[in-house]
C-alpha positions as a Markdown table, in Angstrom:
| # | Residue | x | y | z |
|---|---|---|---|---|
| 1 | Met | -37.8 | -1.7 | -28.9 |
| 2 | Asp | -40.6 | -4.3 | -28.8 |
| 3 | Ser | -43.5 | -2.9 | -26.8 |
| 4 | Thr | -44.1 | -6.4 | -25.4 |
| 5 | Ile | -40.7 | -6.3 | -23.7 |
| 6 | Lys | -41.4 | -2.9 | -22.2 |
| 7 | Ser | -44.8 | -4.2 | -21.0 |
| 8 | Ile | -43.3 | -7.3 | -19.3 |
| 9 | Ile | -40.5 | -5.3 | -17.6 |
| 10 | Asp | -43.0 | -2.7 | -16.4 |
| 11 | Arg | -45.2 | -5.5 | -14.9 |
| 12 | Met | -42.2 | -7.0 | -13.1 |
| 13 | Trp | -41.1 | -3.6 | -11.9 |
| 14 | Asn | -44.6 | -3.0 | -10.5 |
| 15 | Asn | -44.5 | -6.4 | -8.7 |
| 16 | Phe | -41.4 | -5.3 | -6.9 |
| 17 | Trp | -42.7 | -2.0 | -5.9 |
| 18 | Glu | -46.1 | -3.4 | -4.7 |
| 19 | Gly | -44.0 | -5.9 | -2.6 |
| 20 | Gly | -42.1 | -3.0 | -1.0 |
| 21 | Val | -38.8 | -3.3 | -2.9 |
| 22 | Thr | -38.5 | 0.2 | -4.2 |
| 23 | Asn | -34.7 | 0.9 | -4.6 |
| 24 | Pro | -34.2 | 0.8 | -8.4 |
| 25 | Leu | -30.7 | -0.6 | -8.0 |
| 26 | Thr | -32.0 | -3.4 | -5.9 |
| 27 | Val | -34.8 | -4.2 | -8.3 |
| 28 | Ile | -32.4 | -4.4 | -11.2 |
| 29 | Glu | -30.1 | -6.5 | -9.3 |
| 30 | Gln | -32.8 | -9.0 | -8.3 |
| 31 | Ile | -34.1 | -9.1 | -11.9 |
| 32 | Thr | -30.5 | -9.7 | -13.0 |
| 33 | Tyr | -30.2 | -12.8 | -10.8 |
| 34 | Leu | -33.4 | -14.2 | -12.2 |
| 35 | Leu | -32.4 | -13.5 | -15.8 |
| 36 | Phe | -29.2 | -15.3 | -15.1 |
| 37 | Ile | -30.9 | -18.3 | -13.7 |
| 38 | Lys | -33.4 | -18.4 | -16.6 |
| 39 | Gly | -30.5 | -18.0 | -19.0 |
| 40 | Leu | -28.6 | -21.0 | -17.5 |
| 41 | Asp | -31.6 | -23.2 | -18.1 |
| 42 | Asp | -32.1 | -21.9 | -21.7 |
| 43 | Ile | -28.5 | -22.9 | -22.3 |
| 44 | Glu | -29.0 | -26.4 | -20.7 |
| 45 | Ile | -32.2 | -27.0 | -22.8 |
| 46 | Ser | -30.3 | -26.0 | -26.0 |
| 47 | His | -27.4 | -28.4 | -25.1 |
| 48 | Glu | -29.9 | -31.2 | -24.4 |
| 49 | Lys | -31.6 | -30.8 | -27.8 |
| 50 | Asn | -28.2 | -30.8 | -29.6 |
| 51 | Asp | -27.1 | -33.9 | -27.7 |
| 52 | Ile | -30.2 | -35.8 | -28.8 |
| 53 | Met | -29.7 | -34.7 | -32.4 |
| 54 | Leu | -26.0 | -35.6 | -32.4 |
| 55 | Gly | -26.3 | -38.7 | -30.2 |
| 56 | Ile | -23.8 | -37.5 | -27.7 |
| 57 | Thr | -23.7 | -36.3 | -24.0 |
| 58 | Thr | -21.9 | -33.1 | -23.3 |
| 59 | Lys | -21.1 | -31.5 | -19.9 |
| 60 | Arg | -24.1 | -30.3 | -18.0 |
| 61 | Ile | -24.6 | -27.1 | -16.0 |
| 62 | Phe | -27.1 | -28.8 | -13.6 |
| 63 | Asp | -26.1 | -32.2 | -12.2 |
| 64 | Lys | -28.7 | -34.7 | -11.0 |
| 65 | Asp | -28.7 | -33.2 | -7.5 |
| 66 | His | -29.6 | -29.7 | -8.8 |
| 67 | Gln | -32.5 | -30.4 | -11.2 |
| 68 | Asn | -34.9 | -28.4 | -9.0 |
| 69 | Cys | -32.6 | -25.3 | -9.6 |
| 70 | Arg | -33.6 | -25.2 | -13.2 |
| 71 | Trp | -36.0 | -22.5 | -14.2 |
| 72 | Ser | -38.2 | -24.9 | -16.3 |
| 73 | Lys | -38.6 | -27.0 | -13.1 |
| 74 | Phe | -39.3 | -24.5 | -10.3 |
| 75 | Lys | -41.4 | -22.0 | -12.3 |
| 76 | Asp | -44.5 | -24.2 | -12.1 |
| 77 | Phe | -44.1 | -25.0 | -8.4 |
| 78 | Pro | -46.6 | -23.6 | -5.9 |
| 79 | Ala | -45.5 | -20.3 | -4.4 |
| 80 | Glu | -44.3 | -21.6 | -1.1 |
| 81 | Lys | -42.3 | -24.4 | -2.6 |
| 82 | Met | -40.8 | -22.2 | -5.3 |
| 83 | Phe | -39.7 | -19.6 | -2.7 |
| 84 | Lys | -38.0 | -22.3 | -0.5 |
| 85 | Ile | -36.2 | -23.8 | -3.5 |
| 86 | Val | -35.0 | -20.5 | -4.9 |
| 87 | Gln | -33.9 | -19.2 | -1.5 |
| 88 | Glu | -32.3 | -22.4 | -0.2 |
| 89 | Glu | -31.1 | -24.2 | -3.3 |
| 90 | Val | -30.9 | -21.9 | -6.4 |
| 91 | Phe | -29.0 | -19.0 | -4.9 |
| 92 | Pro | -26.4 | -21.2 | -3.2 |
| 93 | Phe | -26.0 | -23.0 | -6.5 |
| 94 | Ile | -25.4 | -19.8 | -8.6 |
| 95 | Lys | -23.0 | -18.5 | -6.0 |
| 96 | Gly | -21.0 | -21.8 | -6.2 |
| 97 | Leu | -20.8 | -21.4 | -10.0 |
| 98 | Gly | -18.2 | -18.7 | -9.5 |
| 99 | Lys | -15.6 | -21.5 | -9.1 |
| 100 | Asp | -16.4 | -22.6 | -12.7 |
| 101 | Lys | -14.1 | -20.6 | -14.9 |
| 102 | Glu | -16.0 | -21.7 | -18.0 |
| 103 | Ser | -18.9 | -19.5 | -17.0 |
| 104 | Ala | -18.2 | -15.8 | -17.5 |
| 105 | Tyr | -21.5 | -14.8 | -15.9 |
| 106 | Ala | -20.9 | -16.9 | -12.8 |
| 107 | Lys | -18.0 | -14.9 | -11.3 |
| 108 | Tyr | -20.3 | -11.9 | -10.9 |
| 109 | Met | -22.8 | -14.0 | -8.9 |
| 110 | Glu | -20.5 | -15.1 | -6.1 |
| 111 | Asp | -22.0 | -12.6 | -3.6 |
| 112 | Ala | -25.6 | -12.8 | -4.8 |
| 113 | Ile | -28.2 | -12.2 | -2.1 |
| 114 | Phe | -31.8 | -13.1 | -2.5 |
| 115 | Ile | -34.0 | -10.4 | -1.0 |
| 116 | Ile | -37.4 | -10.9 | -2.6 |
| 117 | Pro | -39.6 | -10.8 | 0.6 |
| 118 | Thr | -42.6 | -13.1 | -0.1 |
| 119 | Pro | -43.5 | -16.3 | -2.0 |
| 120 | Ile | -46.4 | -14.6 | -3.8 |
| 121 | Met | -44.2 | -11.8 | -5.0 |
| 122 | Leu | -41.5 | -14.2 | -6.3 |
| 123 | Gln | -44.2 | -16.3 | -8.1 |
| 124 | Lys | -45.6 | -13.1 | -9.8 |
| 125 | Val | -42.2 | -12.0 | -11.0 |
| 126 | Val | -41.2 | -15.5 | -12.3 |
| 127 | Thr | -44.6 | -15.9 | -14.1 |
| 128 | Val | -44.1 | -12.5 | -15.8 |
| 129 | Met | -40.4 | -13.1 | -16.6 |
| 130 | Asp | -41.2 | -16.4 | -18.1 |
| 131 | Lys | -42.9 | -14.6 | -21.0 |
| 132 | Leu | -39.6 | -12.9 | -22.0 |
| 133 | Glu | -38.1 | -14.6 | -25.1 |
| 134 | Met | -34.4 | -13.8 | -25.0 |
| 135 | Lys | -33.1 | -15.9 | -27.8 |
| 136 | Asp | -30.7 | -13.4 | -29.3 |
| 137 | Lys | -28.3 | -10.7 | -28.0 |
| 138 | Asp | -30.3 | -7.9 | -29.6 |
| 139 | Thr | -33.3 | -8.8 | -27.5 |
| 140 | Lys | -31.1 | -9.3 | -24.4 |
| 141 | Gly | -29.6 | -5.9 | -25.0 |
| 142 | Asp | -33.0 | -4.3 | -25.4 |
| 143 | Val | -34.2 | -5.8 | -22.1 |
| 144 | Tyr | -31.2 | -4.5 | -20.2 |
| 145 | Glu | -31.3 | -1.0 | -21.8 |
| 146 | Tyr | -34.9 | -0.7 | -20.7 |
| 147 | Leu | -34.1 | -1.9 | -17.2 |
| 148 | Leu | -31.3 | 0.6 | -16.9 |
| 149 | Ser | -33.5 | 3.4 | -18.2 |
| 150 | Lys | -35.4 | 3.0 | -14.9 |
| 151 | Leu | -32.3 | 3.8 | -12.8 |
| 152 | Asn | -33.2 | 7.3 | -11.8 |
| 153 | Gln | -31.2 | 8.0 | -8.7 |
| 154 | Ala | -27.8 | 9.5 | -8.0 |
| 155 | Gly | -25.3 | 7.5 | -6.1 |
| 156 | Val | -23.9 | 8.6 | -2.8 |
| 157 | Asn | -20.4 | 9.2 | -4.2 |
| 158 | Gly | -21.6 | 11.5 | -7.0 |
| 159 | Gln | -22.1 | 8.9 | -9.7 |
| 160 | Phe | -25.2 | 9.1 | -11.8 |
| 161 | Arg | -26.3 | 7.5 | -15.0 |
| 162 | Thr | -24.9 | 9.3 | -18.1 |
| 163 | Pro | -27.7 | 9.9 | -20.6 |
| 164 | Arg | -27.4 | 7.3 | -23.4 |
| 165 | His | -27.5 | 9.9 | -26.2 |
| 166 | Ile | -24.5 | 11.7 | -24.6 |
| 167 | Ile | -22.6 | 8.5 | -24.3 |
| 168 | Lys | -23.3 | 7.6 | -28.0 |
| 169 | Met | -22.2 | 11.1 | -29.1 |
| 170 | Met | -18.9 | 10.7 | -27.2 |
| 171 | Val | -18.3 | 7.3 | -28.8 |
| 172 | Glu | -19.0 | 8.6 | -32.2 |
| 173 | Leu | -16.6 | 11.5 | -31.7 |
| 174 | Met | -13.8 | 9.0 | -30.7 |
| 175 | Lys | -14.5 | 6.4 | -33.3 |
| 176 | Pro | -13.2 | 3.2 | -31.6 |
| 177 | Thr | -11.2 | 0.9 | -33.7 |
| 178 | Pro | -11.0 | -3.0 | -33.6 |
| 179 | Glu | -7.5 | -2.8 | -32.1 |
| 180 | Asp | -8.4 | -0.4 | -29.3 |
| 181 | Ile | -8.2 | -1.4 | -25.6 |
| 182 | Ile | -11.0 | 0.5 | -24.0 |
| 183 | Val | -11.4 | 1.4 | -20.3 |
| 184 | Asp | -13.8 | 3.2 | -18.0 |
| 185 | Pro | -12.2 | 3.5 | -14.6 |
| 186 | Ala | -15.5 | 4.4 | -13.0 |
| 187 | Cys | -17.8 | 2.3 | -15.1 |
| 188 | Gly | -21.1 | 2.1 | -13.2 |
| 189 | Thr | -23.5 | 0.2 | -15.4 |
| 190 | Ala | -20.9 | 0.1 | -18.3 |
| 191 | Gly | -22.8 | 2.3 | -20.6 |
| 192 | Phe | -19.7 | 3.7 | -22.3 |
| 193 | Leu | -18.3 | 0.2 | -23.0 |
| 194 | Val | -21.6 | -1.1 | -24.3 |
| 195 | Ala | -21.9 | 1.9 | -26.7 |
| 196 | Ala | -18.3 | 1.3 | -27.9 |
| 197 | Gly | -19.1 | -2.3 | -28.6 |
| 198 | Glu | -22.3 | -1.3 | -30.5 |
| 199 | Tyr | -20.4 | 1.2 | -32.5 |
| 200 | Leu | -17.8 | -1.4 | -33.6 |
| 201 | Glu | -20.5 | -3.9 | -34.5 |
| 202 | Lys | -22.3 | -1.3 | -36.6 |
| 203 | Asn | -19.3 | 0.4 | -38.2 |
| 204 | Arg | -16.5 | -2.2 | -38.2 |
| 205 | Ser | -18.2 | -5.5 | -38.5 |
| 206 | Asp | -15.1 | -6.7 | -40.5 |
| 207 | Leu | -13.5 | -7.3 | -37.1 |
| 208 | Phe | -15.6 | -10.4 | -36.7 |
| 209 | Leu | -14.0 | -11.9 | -39.8 |
| 210 | Ser | -10.6 | -12.0 | -38.1 |
| 211 | Glu | -10.2 | -14.7 | -35.5 |
| 212 | Asn | -7.6 | -12.6 | -33.5 |
| 213 | Leu | -9.8 | -9.4 | -33.6 |
| 214 | Asn | -12.9 | -11.4 | -32.7 |
| 215 | Glu | -11.0 | -12.9 | -29.8 |
| 216 | His | -9.8 | -9.5 | -28.7 |
| 217 | Phe | -13.4 | -8.0 | -28.9 |
| 218 | Asn | -14.8 | -10.7 | -26.6 |
| 219 | Asn | -11.9 | -11.1 | -24.1 |
| 220 | Thr | -9.3 | -8.3 | -24.0 |
| 221 | Met | -10.9 | -5.1 | -25.4 |
| 222 | Phe | -13.2 | -3.9 | -22.7 |
| 223 | Tyr | -12.2 | -3.0 | -19.1 |
| 224 | Gly | -14.3 | -1.4 | -16.4 |
| 225 | Phe | -13.7 | -0.8 | -12.7 |
| 226 | Asp | -16.0 | 0.4 | -9.9 |
| 227 | Met | -16.2 | 0.4 | -6.1 |
| 228 | Asp | -19.9 | -0.4 | -6.0 |
| 229 | Arg | -20.4 | -4.2 | -6.3 |
| 230 | Thr | -24.0 | -3.9 | -7.3 |
| 231 | Met | -23.0 | -1.6 | -10.2 |
| 232 | Leu | -20.3 | -4.1 | -11.2 |
| 233 | Arg | -22.7 | -7.0 | -11.4 |
| 234 | Ile | -25.2 | -4.9 | -13.4 |
| 235 | Gly | -22.4 | -3.5 | -15.6 |
| 236 | Ala | -21.0 | -7.0 | -16.3 |
| 237 | Met | -24.4 | -8.4 | -17.2 |
| 238 | Asn | -25.1 | -5.4 | -19.4 |
| 239 | Leu | -22.0 | -6.1 | -21.5 |
| 240 | Met | -22.6 | -9.8 | -21.7 |
| 241 | Gln | -26.3 | -9.3 | -22.7 |
| 242 | His | -25.0 | -7.1 | -25.5 |
| 243 | Gly | -22.9 | -9.9 | -26.8 |
| 244 | Ile | -19.5 | -9.2 | -25.2 |
| 245 | Glu | -18.6 | -12.7 | -23.9 |
| 246 | Asn | -16.0 | -12.1 | -21.3 |
| 247 | Pro | -15.7 | -8.4 | -20.2 |
| 248 | Asn | -13.0 | -7.4 | -17.7 |
| 249 | Ile | -15.3 | -5.9 | -15.1 |
| 250 | Ser | -13.9 | -5.9 | -11.5 |
| 251 | Tyr | -13.9 | -4.2 | -8.1 |
| 252 | Arg | -11.2 | -1.5 | -7.8 |
| 253 | Asp | -10.6 | 1.8 | -6.3 |
| 254 | Ser | -9.1 | 3.3 | -9.5 |
| 255 | Leu | -7.4 | 6.2 | -7.6 |
| 256 | Ser | -5.6 | 4.0 | -5.0 |
| 257 | Glu | -2.1 | 2.7 | -4.8 |
| 258 | Asp | -3.5 | -0.7 | -5.6 |
| 259 | Asn | -4.2 | 0.3 | -9.2 |
| 260 | Glu | -0.9 | -0.3 | -10.9 |
| 261 | Asp | -2.1 | 0.2 | -14.5 |
| 262 | Asn | 0.3 | 2.3 | -16.5 |
| 263 | Gly | 0.3 | 2.7 | -20.3 |
| 264 | Lys | -2.1 | -0.1 | -20.8 |
| 265 | Tyr | -5.1 | 1.3 | -22.7 |
| 266 | Thr | -5.6 | 3.1 | -26.0 |
| 267 | Leu | -9.0 | 4.7 | -25.3 |
| 268 | Val | -10.6 | 6.1 | -22.1 |
| 269 | Leu | -14.4 | 6.9 | -22.1 |
| 270 | Ala | -15.6 | 8.1 | -18.8 |
| 271 | Asn | -17.8 | 10.2 | -16.6 |
| 272 | Pro | -16.0 | 9.9 | -13.3 |
| 273 | Pro | -17.6 | 10.9 | -9.9 |
| 274 | Phe | -17.4 | 14.7 | -9.3 |
| 275 | Lys | -17.8 | 14.8 | -5.5 |
| 276 | Gly | -16.6 | 11.4 | -4.3 |
| 277 | Ser | -14.8 | 11.0 | -1.0 |
| 278 | Ile | -11.2 | 9.6 | -1.1 |
| 279 | Asp | -8.9 | 8.0 | 1.4 |
| 280 | Ala | -5.9 | 10.3 | 1.1 |
| 281 | Glu | -3.7 | 7.6 | 2.7 |
| 282 | Arg | -4.5 | 5.1 | 0.0 |
| 283 | Thr | -4.6 | 7.5 | -2.9 |
| 284 | Ser | -1.9 | 6.9 | -5.5 |
| 285 | Lys | 1.1 | 9.2 | -4.7 |
| 286 | Asp | 1.9 | 9.8 | -8.4 |
| 287 | Leu | -1.7 | 11.1 | -9.0 |
| 288 | Leu | -1.4 | 13.4 | -6.0 |
| 289 | Ala | 2.0 | 14.7 | -7.3 |
| 290 | Val | 0.4 | 15.7 | -10.6 |
| 291 | Thr | -2.5 | 17.5 | -8.9 |
| 292 | Asn | -0.8 | 19.2 | -6.0 |
| 293 | Lys | -2.2 | 16.8 | -3.4 |
| 294 | Thr | -5.8 | 17.6 | -4.2 |
| 295 | Lys | -8.7 | 15.6 | -2.8 |
| 296 | Lys | -10.9 | 16.5 | -5.7 |
| 297 | Thr | -11.8 | 13.2 | -7.6 |
| 298 | Glu | -12.5 | 15.0 | -10.9 |
| 299 | Leu | -8.9 | 16.2 | -11.0 |
| 300 | Leu | -7.3 | 13.0 | -9.8 |
| 301 | Phe | -9.2 | 11.0 | -12.5 |
| 302 | Leu | -7.8 | 13.2 | -15.2 |
| 303 | Ala | -4.3 | 12.5 | -13.9 |
| 304 | Leu | -5.2 | 8.8 | -13.8 |
| 305 | Phe | -6.3 | 8.9 | -17.4 |
| 306 | Leu | -2.9 | 10.3 | -18.5 |
| 307 | Arg | -1.1 | 7.5 | -16.5 |
| 308 | Ile | -3.1 | 4.5 | -17.7 |
| 309 | Leu | -3.2 | 5.5 | -21.4 |
| 310 | Lys | -0.5 | 4.3 | -23.9 |
| 311 | Thr | 1.4 | 7.1 | -25.7 |
| 312 | Gly | -1.0 | 8.0 | -28.5 |
| 313 | Gly | -4.0 | 6.9 | -26.5 |
| 314 | Arg | -7.1 | 9.1 | -26.5 |
| 315 | Cys | -9.6 | 10.2 | -23.9 |
| 316 | Ala | -13.1 | 11.7 | -23.9 |
| 317 | Ser | -14.3 | 12.5 | -20.4 |
| 318 | Ile | -17.1 | 14.4 | -18.9 |
| 319 | Val | -15.9 | 17.0 | -16.4 |
| 320 | Pro | -17.7 | 19.5 | -14.2 |
| 321 | Asp | -17.3 | 23.1 | -15.4 |
| 322 | Gly | -15.1 | 23.9 | -12.4 |
| 323 | Val | -12.3 | 21.8 | -13.9 |
| 324 | Leu | -12.1 | 24.2 | -16.8 |
| 325 | Phe | -11.8 | 27.5 | -14.8 |
| 326 | Gly | -11.0 | 26.6 | -11.2 |
| 327 | Ser | -8.3 | 28.9 | -9.8 |
| 328 | Ser | -6.7 | 26.6 | -7.3 |
| 329 | Lys | -3.1 | 25.3 | -7.8 |
| 330 | Ala | -4.5 | 21.8 | -8.4 |
| 331 | His | -7.0 | 23.0 | -11.1 |
| 332 | Lys | -4.3 | 24.9 | -12.9 |
| 333 | Ser | -1.7 | 22.2 | -12.6 |
| 334 | Ile | -3.8 | 19.5 | -14.3 |
| 335 | Arg | -4.9 | 21.8 | -17.1 |
| 336 | Lys | -1.3 | 22.9 | -17.7 |
| 337 | Glu | -0.1 | 19.3 | -17.7 |
| 338 | Ile | -2.6 | 18.3 | -20.4 |
| 339 | Ile | -2.0 | 21.4 | -22.5 |
| 340 | Glu | 1.8 | 21.6 | -22.3 |
| 341 | Asn | 2.8 | 18.0 | -22.1 |
| 342 | His | 0.0 | 16.3 | -24.2 |
| 343 | Lys | -2.5 | 17.4 | -26.9 |
| 344 | Leu | -5.8 | 18.9 | -25.8 |
| 345 | Glu | -8.1 | 18.5 | -28.8 |
| 346 | Ala | -11.5 | 19.9 | -27.8 |
| 347 | Ile | -13.8 | 21.3 | -25.1 |
| 348 | Ile | -17.5 | 20.8 | -25.7 |
| 349 | Ser | -19.6 | 22.9 | -23.2 |
| 350 | Met | -22.9 | 21.3 | -22.3 |
| 351 | Pro | -26.0 | 22.9 | -20.8 |
| 352 | Ser | -26.7 | 22.3 | -17.1 |
| 353 | Gly | -29.9 | 20.5 | -17.8 |
| 354 | Val | -28.2 | 17.5 | -19.5 |
| 355 | Phe | -28.1 | 15.5 | -16.2 |
| 356 | Lys | -31.5 | 16.3 | -14.9 |
| 357 | Pro | -33.3 | 15.1 | -12.9 |
| 358 | Tyr | -30.3 | 13.6 | -11.2 |
| 359 | Ala | -28.2 | 16.8 | -11.0 |
| 360 | Gly | -28.2 | 20.3 | -12.3 |
| 361 | Val | -24.4 | 20.7 | -12.5 |
| 362 | Ser | -22.9 | 22.3 | -15.6 |
| 363 | Thr | -20.5 | 20.0 | -17.4 |
| 364 | Ala | -18.3 | 19.8 | -20.5 |
| 365 | Ile | -16.6 | 17.0 | -22.5 |
| 366 | Met | -12.8 | 17.2 | -22.6 |
| 367 | Ile | -11.0 | 15.4 | -25.4 |
| 368 | Phe | -7.3 | 14.9 | -25.4 |
| 369 | Thr | -4.5 | 12.6 | -26.6 |
| 370 | Lys | -1.6 | 11.4 | -24.5 |
| 371 | Thr | 1.7 | 12.4 | -26.2 |
| 372 | Thr | 4.2 | 13.1 | -23.4 |
| 373 | Gln | 5.8 | 15.5 | -25.9 |
| 374 | Gly | 3.1 | 18.3 | -26.0 |
| 375 | Gly | 1.3 | 19.0 | -29.3 |
| 376 | Thr | -1.5 | 21.4 | -28.3 |
| 377 | Asp | -1.6 | 24.0 | -31.0 |
| 378 | Lys | -5.1 | 25.3 | -30.8 |
| 379 | Val | -8.2 | 24.0 | -29.0 |
| 380 | Trp | -11.6 | 23.4 | -30.6 |
| 381 | Phe | -14.5 | 24.7 | -28.6 |
| 382 | Tyr | -18.3 | 24.0 | -29.1 |
| 383 | Asp | -21.1 | 25.8 | -27.3 |
| 384 | Met | -23.8 | 23.1 | -27.0 |
| 385 | Thr | -27.1 | 24.6 | -26.0 |
| 386 | Ala | -29.5 | 21.8 | -26.9 |
| 387 | Asp | -29.3 | 17.9 | -26.8 |
| 388 | Gly | -32.7 | 17.0 | -28.2 |
| 389 | Phe | -34.5 | 17.0 | -24.8 |
| 390 | Ser | -36.0 | 19.8 | -22.7 |
| 391 | Leu | -33.5 | 21.0 | -20.1 |
| 392 | Asp | -35.9 | 20.6 | -17.1 |
| 393 | Asp | -36.6 | 17.7 | -14.8 |
| 394 | Gln | -39.1 | 16.2 | -17.3 |
| 395 | Arg | -36.5 | 15.9 | -20.2 |
| 396 | Gln | -39.1 | 15.6 | -22.9 |
| 397 | Pro | -38.0 | 15.2 | -26.6 |
| 398 | Val | -37.7 | 18.6 | -28.4 |
| 399 | Lys | -36.6 | 19.6 | -32.0 |
| 400 | Glu | -33.5 | 21.6 | -30.9 |
| 401 | Asn | -30.5 | 19.3 | -31.0 |
| 402 | Asp | -26.8 | 20.2 | -31.5 |
| 403 | Ile | -25.5 | 16.7 | -31.4 |
| 404 | Pro | -25.5 | 15.9 | -35.1 |
| 405 | Asp | -23.8 | 19.3 | -35.7 |
| 406 | Ile | -21.2 | 18.6 | -33.0 |
| 407 | Ile | -20.2 | 15.3 | -34.6 |
| 408 | Lys | -20.1 | 16.8 | -38.1 |
| 409 | Arg | -18.0 | 19.9 | -37.1 |
| 410 | Phe | -15.6 | 17.8 | -34.9 |
| 411 | Asn | -15.0 | 15.4 | -37.8 |
| 412 | Asp | -14.4 | 18.4 | -40.1 |
| 413 | Arg | -12.3 | 20.4 | -37.7 |
| 414 | Asn | -9.3 | 20.4 | -40.1 |
| 415 | Ser | -11.4 | 21.9 | -42.9 |
| 416 | Lys | -10.9 | 25.5 | -44.0 |
| 417 | Glu | -14.5 | 26.3 | -43.1 |
| 418 | Glu | -14.1 | 25.1 | -39.5 |
| 419 | Gln | -10.6 | 26.6 | -39.1 |
| 420 | Asn | -11.9 | 30.1 | -40.0 |
| 421 | Arg | -15.1 | 30.2 | -37.9 |
| 422 | Lys | -15.7 | 33.3 | -35.9 |
| 423 | Arg | -16.1 | 33.3 | -32.1 |
| 424 | Thr | -19.7 | 34.3 | -32.4 |
| 425 | Glu | -20.5 | 30.9 | -33.9 |
| 426 | Lys | -21.3 | 27.6 | -32.2 |
| 427 | Ser | -17.8 | 26.3 | -32.7 |
| 428 | Phe | -14.4 | 28.0 | -33.0 |
| 429 | Phe | -10.7 | 27.5 | -32.4 |
| 430 | Val | -8.6 | 29.2 | -29.7 |
| 431 | Pro | -4.8 | 29.2 | -30.1 |
| 432 | Lys | -2.7 | 27.7 | -27.3 |
| 433 | Glu | -0.9 | 31.0 | -26.6 |
| 434 | Glu | -4.1 | 32.8 | -25.8 |
| 435 | Ile | -5.1 | 30.0 | -23.4 |
| 436 | Val | -1.7 | 30.2 | -21.6 |
| 437 | Glu | -2.1 | 34.0 | -21.3 |
| 438 | Asn | -5.4 | 33.3 | -19.6 |
| 439 | Asp | -3.8 | 31.1 | -16.9 |
| 440 | Tyr | -4.9 | 27.9 | -18.8 |
| 441 | Asp | -8.6 | 28.9 | -18.4 |
| 442 | Leu | -10.7 | 26.5 | -20.6 |
| 443 | Ser | -14.2 | 27.9 | -20.0 |
| 444 | Ile | -15.9 | 28.7 | -23.3 |
| 445 | Asn | -17.2 | 32.0 | -22.0 |
| 446 | Lys | -13.7 | 33.3 | -21.7 |
| 447 | Tyr | -13.3 | 33.2 | -25.5 |
| 448 | Lys | -16.8 | 33.2 | -27.0 |
| 449 | Glu | -17.9 | 36.6 | -28.4 |
| 450 | Ile | -21.5 | 37.6 | -28.0 |
| 451 | Val | -23.1 | 39.9 | -30.5 |
| 452 | Ile | -25.2 | 42.5 | -28.7 |
| 453 | Glu | -27.7 | 44.2 | -31.0 |
| 454 | Lys | -28.1 | 47.9 | -30.4 |
| 455 | Lys | -31.8 | 48.8 | -30.3 |
| 456 | Glu | -33.1 | 52.4 | -30.7 |
| 457 | Tyr | -35.9 | 53.4 | -28.4 |
| 458 | Glu | -38.1 | 56.5 | -28.5 |
| 459 | Lys | -37.2 | 59.3 | -26.1 |
| 460 | Pro | -38.8 | 58.9 | -22.6 |
| 461 | Glu | -41.0 | 62.0 | -23.0 |
| 462 | Val | -42.5 | 60.6 | -26.2 |
| 463 | Ile | -43.3 | 57.3 | -24.5 |
| 464 | Leu | -44.8 | 59.1 | -21.5 |
| 465 | Lys | -47.0 | 61.2 | -23.7 |
| 466 | Arg | -48.3 | 58.1 | -25.4 |
| 467 | Val | -49.1 | 56.5 | -22.0 |
| 468 | Ile | -51.0 | 59.6 | -20.9 |
| 469 | Asn | -53.0 | 59.7 | -24.1 |
| 470 | Met | -53.9 | 56.0 | -23.6 |
| 471 | Glu | -55.0 | 56.7 | -20.0 |
| 472 | Asp | -57.2 | 59.5 | -21.3 |
| 473 | Glu | -58.8 | 57.2 | -23.8 |
| 474 | Ile | -59.5 | 54.6 | -21.2 |
| 475 | Gln | -61.2 | 57.2 | -18.9 |
| 476 | Gln | -63.4 | 58.4 | -21.8 |
| 477 | Lys | -64.5 | 54.8 | -22.5 |
| 478 | Leu | -65.3 | 54.2 | -18.9 |
| 479 | Lys | -67.5 | 57.3 | -18.8 |
| 480 | Glu | -69.3 | 56.1 | -22.0 |
| 481 | Leu | -69.8 | 52.7 | -20.3 |
| 482 | Glu | -71.2 | 54.3 | -17.1 |
| 483 | Gly | -73.7 | 56.2 | -19.2 |
| 484 | Met | -75.0 | 53.1 | -20.7 |
| 485 | Ile | -75.8 | 51.4 | -17.3 |
C-alpha cells in the first residue's frame, strides 16, 4: 500500500482522537460519510467534464439548490461556515439520497448521523482527506483496508474482526467460482465477501468477459447480513470501494423467524458470533429443532448454514473449539447432523493466539458440503500451530507459517501421499466410523498421535555425587580467593 495513503489516514485518525472521538467504529463511520460525500462530488465533476466534451447535459447529483453540499465548494469555506453547511445541509442531503434507487451507496446513508464535535476538527479532517486521490477501485480498496485494520475492539455480541490472512486462506481453500452465490449471515465489515471478490478478480478474470457473469458479480453474487447498522454501512462501503457495484448488504437477525432463506446460496463464508445473546421467542423454530432448542449461537448458525445452502453448496466457517467436542445434546446433535446427513470435509485446528488481542479463544475451521444424503467417508484434520504472526497480543510477523502448507495439502487431499499420512504428522485422515465411535467428537487431540521420545538419564546417585564434587570445587576456589585478599 502507498505510504502516502497510510500517512493521510493516520493524520485523520489523530484528528478524531485529539478531538475526543475515540471509538474506532465511530471514527470509521464518520470517515465513511465524508468519503461518500467527496466521492459524490468526484462523480459530478467527471460528469461535468464529459458533458462539455460531448456537448450534452446529463442528470446531475447536485441540483442548483444544493451546490454548497459539494465537497469542492465547502472544503475551502471558513471552519464555522463549513461546519454549519455540513451539519445542516450536507447530511440531510445524503440521507435524502436513499430515495434515489440509482445510487447504490445512498441506501446505506439513510440514517447517517453527523457527530464531529467542533468546526476546527471538521476543517482539519476535510483538509487532510482532500489530499486523498481515489481515482480507481484499487486505491479505494487500499484506503478501506487500512481503515479497517484500525478496528481493534471486540463487539458486545462476541463479534470481532477476523484477521485478513485467515479470511484469505479460507477463501483460497474454497475457490469461489463465477457462478457462486456467496453469503455471510453475520458479515460485520464484509471481509469474507471482499476477499471472495478479490479472489475471483485475480483467478477468474474471464468472468468479466461475460455480460451475464459480470452482471451477477456486481448485483446478485454477494449477500451479507448483520444486526449492527454501523457494521452494515461500513461493510457495504467496503465492498463498493473494492469494485462490487451493488452488494446485497442488509439488516437482519439471521437466526430469527424473519429470515426465510432456504436453499438460496452456494457458498457460505463466515465467522459467526460465539457468545451472542438470542431472543428465544423470535429464533427460527426449525433451527431450534435441529439443535435441541439450544441458545448457543455458534450451534444455531451451523444449522442455519445447512438450511440456506443449496444442495451441493459448500461452507467454511470458523467455530470455537467447544463446537468440536461439547458433550451436550445440542453439540452432539449438530455434529451428527453434518456427519451423517451431509459431507464433512475438513477440520483445521487453529492456535488460540490467532484472534489476539481481541480474544484468546481456541478456534477451528469447519468445512462441509450440504448433500442431504450423507457422504462423509473420512475427515481431513490439520493441526495448525503457526499463522505467520506471534501468538501474543503484539502479533508481530514471524517466519513460522502453516498457511501455505494447509492450502497445498487440502488441495492435494485426494493424493496417495496425503491419504497415507500418519497421525503424528500435521495433517491426517480419520474414518467416519472412528468418529462415530467417539460420540462424533471432532477435536484433533482425540485422534492425533504424539511421539514421546524416551530419554535415558543417569542414576540419581551418580548425579548427586557430581553435585557434591562441584560443591567441593566451589568451596576450594572460595578459600583460594579468600587467601588472595
